[in-house]
C-alpha positions as CSV (number, residue, x, y, z in Angstrom):
1,M,90.8,65.3,-29.8
2,V,87.1,65.7,-30.4
3,V,84.6,63.4,-28.7
4,E,81.5,62.9,-30.9
5,N,78.1,61.7,-29.8
6,S,76.9,58.5,-31.3
7,R,73.4,59.9,-31.7
8,E,74.6,62.5,-34.1
9,K,75.8,59.9,-36.6
10,E,73.0,57.4,-36.7
11,T,73.6,56.9,-40.4
12,G,77.1,57.5,-41.6
13,T,79.1,56.7,-44.7
14,D,82.3,54.7,-44.8
15,N,83.5,54.7,-48.4
16,D,87.1,54.1,-47.7
17,T,87.1,50.8,-45.8
18,E,84.2,48.7,-47.0
19,T,82.4,47.7,-50.2
20,C,79.3,45.6,-50.6
21,S,80.1,41.9,-51.1
22,E,76.9,41.4,-53.0
23,C,76.8,44.3,-55.6
24,G,80.2,45.9,-55.1
25,S,78.8,49.3,-54.2
26,S,80.8,51.6,-52.0
27,D,77.8,53.5,-50.8
28,I,77.8,51.9,-47.3
29,H,75.8,53.3,-44.4
30,V,76.4,52.6,-40.7
31,D,73.4,52.5,-38.4
32,Y,74.8,53.1,-35.0
33,T,71.4,52.8,-33.3
34,R,71.0,49.2,-34.5
35,G,74.7,48.4,-34.7
36,E,74.4,47.4,-38.4
37,T,76.4,48.2,-41.6
38,I,74.1,48.4,-44.6
39,C,74.5,48.7,-48.3
40,S,72.3,51.6,-49.5
41,N,72.3,50.2,-53.1
42,C,70.9,46.7,-52.5
43,G,69.9,46.8,-48.9
44,I,72.0,43.9,-47.7
45,V,73.2,43.9,-44.1
46,I,77.0,43.5,-44.3
47,S,77.6,43.2,-40.6
48,A,75.5,43.3,-37.4
49,R,76.2,43.9,-33.7
50,N,78.9,46.4,-34.3
51,I,80.5,48.0,-31.3
52,D,79.5,51.6,-30.7
53,Q,82.8,53.6,-30.6
54,G,81.0,56.7,-29.3
55,P,80.8,57.9,-25.7
56,E,78.6,56.3,-23.1
57,W,76.6,59.5,-22.5
58,R,73.8,61.1,-24.5
59,A,73.3,64.8,-25.3
60,F,70.4,66.6,-27.0
61,T,71.7,70.2,-27.3
62,N,75.0,71.8,-28.2
63,E,75.3,73.2,-24.7
64,E,74.8,69.8,-23.0
65,R,77.2,68.2,-25.5
66,N,79.9,70.7,-24.8
67,K,79.4,70.3,-21.1
68,R,79.7,66.5,-21.2
69,S,82.4,66.2,-23.7
70,R,85.7,65.3,-22.2
71,V,89.2,64.4,-23.3
72,G,92.4,63.1,-21.7
73,S,92.9,60.5,-19.0
74,P,90.6,60.3,-16.0
75,S,91.5,61.8,-12.7
76,T,93.3,59.5,-10.2
77,F,94.3,59.7,-6.6
78,T,97.6,58.0,-7.3
79,V,99.1,61.1,-8.8
80,H,99.9,64.1,-6.5
81,D,97.9,66.5,-8.6
82,K,95.2,63.8,-9.4
83,G,96.4,63.8,-13.0
84,L,94.7,67.1,-13.9
85,S,97.7,69.2,-14.7
86,T,99.4,69.5,-18.1
87,M,102.9,68.7,-19.1
88,I,105.1,70.2,-21.8
89,D,106.7,67.4,-23.9
90,W,110.5,67.0,-24.0
91,H,110.6,66.6,-27.8
92,D,111.6,69.9,-29.3
93,K,109.1,69.8,-32.1
94,D,106.0,71.8,-33.0
95,A,102.5,70.5,-33.7
96,Y,103.5,69.6,-37.3
97,G,106.5,67.6,-36.2
98,K,109.1,70.2,-37.3
99,K,112.1,71.0,-35.2
100,L,112.0,74.3,-33.2
101,T,114.5,77.1,-33.9
102,P,117.2,77.5,-31.3
103,K,115.5,80.7,-30.0
104,R,112.2,79.0,-29.6
105,R,113.8,75.9,-28.1
106,A,115.4,78.1,-25.4
107,Q,112.0,79.7,-24.7
108,I,110.3,76.3,-24.4
109,Y,113.0,75.1,-22.1
110,R,112.4,78.0,-19.7
111,L,108.6,77.4,-19.9
112,R,109.0,73.7,-19.2
113,K,111.2,74.4,-16.2
114,W,108.8,76.8,-14.6
115,Q,105.8,74.6,-15.4
116,I,107.5,71.7,-13.5
117,R,108.2,74.0,-10.6
118,T,104.6,75.3,-10.5
119,R,103.2,71.7,-10.4
120,V,105.0,71.0,-7.1
121,H,105.0,74.3,-5.3
122,S,103.8,73.6,-1.7
123,S,105.2,71.2,1.0
124,M,102.1,69.1,0.8
125,D,102.5,68.7,-3.0
126,R,106.2,67.7,-2.5
127,N,105.2,65.2,0.1
128,L,102.5,63.7,-2.1
129,A,104.8,63.6,-5.1
130,F,107.4,61.6,-3.2
131,A,104.7,59.4,-1.5
132,M,102.9,58.6,-4.8
133,S,106.2,57.5,-6.5
134,E,106.9,55.3,-3.5
135,L,103.3,53.9,-3.8
136,D,104.0,53.1,-7.5
137,R,107.2,51.2,-6.6
138,L,105.6,49.3,-3.7
139,S,102.4,48.3,-5.5
140,S,104.5,47.2,-8.5
141,Q,106.7,44.9,-6.4
142,L,103.7,43.5,-4.5
143,G,101.5,43.1,-7.6
144,I,98.4,44.6,-6.0
145,P,95.4,45.6,-8.2
146,R,94.7,49.2,-9.2
147,G,91.7,49.5,-7.0
148,V,93.8,48.7,-3.9
149,K,96.3,51.2,-5.1
150,E,93.6,53.9,-5.4
151,T,92.3,53.1,-1.9
152,A,95.9,53.3,-0.4
153,A,96.3,56.8,-2.0
154,V,93.0,58.0,-0.6
155,L,94.0,56.7,2.9
156,Y,97.4,58.5,2.7
157,R,95.7,61.8,1.6
158,R,93.3,61.5,4.6
159,A,96.3,61.0,6.8
160,I,97.9,64.2,5.4
161,E,94.8,66.2,6.0
162,K,94.8,65.0,9.7
163,K,98.5,65.9,9.9
164,L,99.5,62.4,10.9
165,I,102.6,62.4,8.6
166,R,104.4,65.1,10.5
167,G,107.4,63.6,12.3
168,R,107.0,60.2,10.7
169,S,108.6,58.5,7.8
170,I,106.8,58.8,4.4
171,E,107.8,55.3,3.4
172,A,106.4,53.8,6.7
173,M,103.1,55.7,6.3
174,I,102.6,54.8,2.6
175,A,103.4,51.1,3.4
176,A,100.9,51.2,6.3
177,A,98.3,52.7,3.9
178,V,99.0,49.9,1.4
179,Y,98.5,47.2,4.1
180,A,95.3,48.9,5.3
181,A,94.0,49.0,1.8
182,C,94.8,45.4,1.2
183,R,93.0,44.4,4.4
184,E,90.0,46.6,3.5
185,R,89.7,45.3,0.0
186,K,90.4,41.6,1.1
187,V,93.5,41.2,-1.0
188,P,95.8,38.8,0.8
189,R,99.1,40.5,1.7
190,T,100.8,39.9,5.0
191,L,102.6,42.5,7.1
192,D,105.9,40.7,6.7
193,E,105.6,40.9,2.9
194,I,105.0,44.6,2.8
195,A,107.8,45.2,5.3
196,R,110.1,43.1,3.2
197,H,109.5,45.2,0.1
198,S,109.4,48.6,1.9
199,R,112.3,50.4,3.5
200,V,111.0,50.1,7.0
201,N,111.0,47.3,9.6
202,R,107.9,45.4,10.7
203,K,107.7,47.1,14.1
204,E,107.5,50.6,12.6
205,L,105.1,49.5,9.9
206,G,102.8,48.0,12.5
207,R,102.9,51.2,14.6
208,C,101.9,53.3,11.6
209,Y,99.2,50.9,10.6
210,R,97.6,51.1,14.1
211,L,97.9,54.9,14.0
212,I,96.0,55.0,10.7
213,L,93.3,52.7,12.0
214,R,92.8,54.7,15.2
215,E,92.9,58.2,13.7
216,L,90.9,57.6,10.5
217,D,88.3,55.4,12.1
218,I,88.7,52.6,9.5
219,I,86.8,49.4,10.0
220,I,89.0,46.5,8.8
221,P,87.3,43.1,8.2
222,Q,88.9,40.1,9.9
223,S,91.4,38.3,7.7
224,S,90.3,34.9,6.7
225,P,92.5,31.9,5.8
226,I,90.3,31.2,2.8
227,D,91.5,34.5,1.2
228,F,95.1,33.1,1.1
229,I,94.2,29.7,-0.3
230,P,93.8,30.7,-4.0
231,R,97.1,32.6,-4.0
232,F,99.1,29.8,-2.3
233,G,97.4,27.2,-4.4
234,T,98.4,29.0,-7.6
235,E,102.0,29.3,-6.5
236,L,102.1,25.6,-5.6
237,V,100.4,24.7,-9.0
238,L,97.5,22.9,-7.3
239,S,94.2,22.1,-9.0
240,G,90.9,23.9,-8.2
241,R,89.6,20.8,-6.6
242,T,92.4,20.8,-4.1
243,Q,92.0,24.5,-3.3
244,R,88.2,24.0,-2.8
245,K,88.9,21.1,-0.5
246,A,91.3,23.3,1.5
247,A,88.6,26.0,1.8
248,E,86.1,23.3,3.1
249,I,88.6,22.2,5.7
250,V,89.0,25.8,6.9
251,T,85.3,26.3,7.0
252,L,84.8,23.2,9.2
253,A,87.6,24.4,11.5
254,R,86.0,27.8,11.8
255,D,82.6,26.3,12.7
256,K,84.3,24.3,15.5
257,G,86.1,27.4,16.8
258,I,89.6,26.1,16.0
259,T,90.7,29.1,14.0
260,A,90.3,31.6,16.9
261,G,93.6,33.3,17.7
262,K,95.5,31.5,15.0
263,D,97.6,33.0,12.2
264,P,95.5,32.8,9.0
265,T,98.5,32.1,6.8
266,G,99.5,29.2,8.9
267,L,96.0,27.8,8.9
268,A,95.7,28.2,5.1
269,A,99.1,26.4,4.7
270,A,98.0,23.5,6.9
271,A,94.7,23.2,5.1
272,I,96.4,23.1,1.7
273,Y,98.9,20.5,3.0
274,I,96.0,18.2,4.1
275,S,93.9,18.7,1.0
276,A,96.9,18.1,-1.3
277,I,97.5,14.7,0.4
278,L,93.8,13.8,0.2
279,E,93.5,14.7,-3.5
280,G,96.8,13.0,-4.5
281,E,98.8,16.2,-5.2
282,R,101.3,15.9,-2.5
283,R,103.5,18.9,-1.6
284,T,106.1,18.9,1.1
285,Q,105.8,21.0,4.3
286,R,108.9,22.9,3.3
287,E,107.4,23.9,-0.1
288,I,104.2,25.1,1.5
289,A,106.0,26.9,4.2
290,E,108.2,28.8,1.7
291,V,105.1,29.9,-0.3
292,A,103.1,30.9,2.8
293,H,106.2,32.6,4.5
294,V,105.8,30.6,7.7
295,T,108.0,28.0,9.3
296,E,107.7,24.3,8.8
297,V,106.9,24.0,12.6
298,T,103.9,26.2,12.2
299,V,102.6,24.1,9.3
300,R,103.2,20.9,11.2
301,N,101.5,22.2,14.4
302,R,98.4,23.5,12.6
303,Y,98.2,20.3,10.6
304,K,98.2,18.2,13.7
305,E,95.5,20.3,15.3
306,L,93.2,20.2,12.2
307,V,93.6,16.4,11.8
308,K,92.9,15.8,15.4
309,E,89.9,18.1,15.9
310,L,88.2,17.3,12.5
311,N,88.9,13.6,12.6
312,I,90.6,13.6,9.2
313,R,92.4,10.4,8.2
314,V,95.5,11.3,6.3
315,E,98.0,8.7,5.0
316,V,101.4,10.4,5.3
């Protein structure tokens, strides 16, 4: 694969794909600077605002071009070797698509086997290889974004460097890193959710999470009930107006100091319950409790507190 600079081909010819609609000429030039396709015969602009398919960088010398040119996928922390190592394909074919001879196939088999062994040769690499596969599984089941996944991988690598993994479960530490990344990036996931999808219990997960916070000096922002409202509202098929009303209720409660010491998921569930009634999109306490993963008693208690303190008239 060769990466070309768009500055090199300011005027190119594309005889195979386009012809001029005005004069029928196939002498078409592409001006990549202006993003225009022009007929060189009659001068008509065939198309404008073309997308530049070249790289985002510029180079003015061959040395600078060769230095900036790059191919392959970008490096990522979610692979144990950061995605920089190569891999021998399992298809026994050469570059032209022809099958290999039995002698060459045996040779490639041995090379492939040793190449896989050399990719994971130390205990840290083996640990990272297992942890990153667990991170892939956990992030897929939780549906977390790629940015949160990258942050969790960085936190786990920092924990390995500080030797926090020794004597502890890899599953527990990677789950704790995922929870810390979700809290740091303000992606609403509860400790119970992560414990349910991982292979560790909630107590062990909380212990590892506190260890990561203490040893890595991570500053985690306080979880807000407003962060959970869009997610719960989407699962309950509520309109944006109802979700906005729930966020306003939480903001009023926070200004009055009602939210201090309360579970944010329970407050979000109660605010959604109130706003759904006010906006005419009623949902039962059981439906909201199942989505928020809290009990109906919690929703009912938070609901009574909010209605009483904020003087909200709700017709049940």
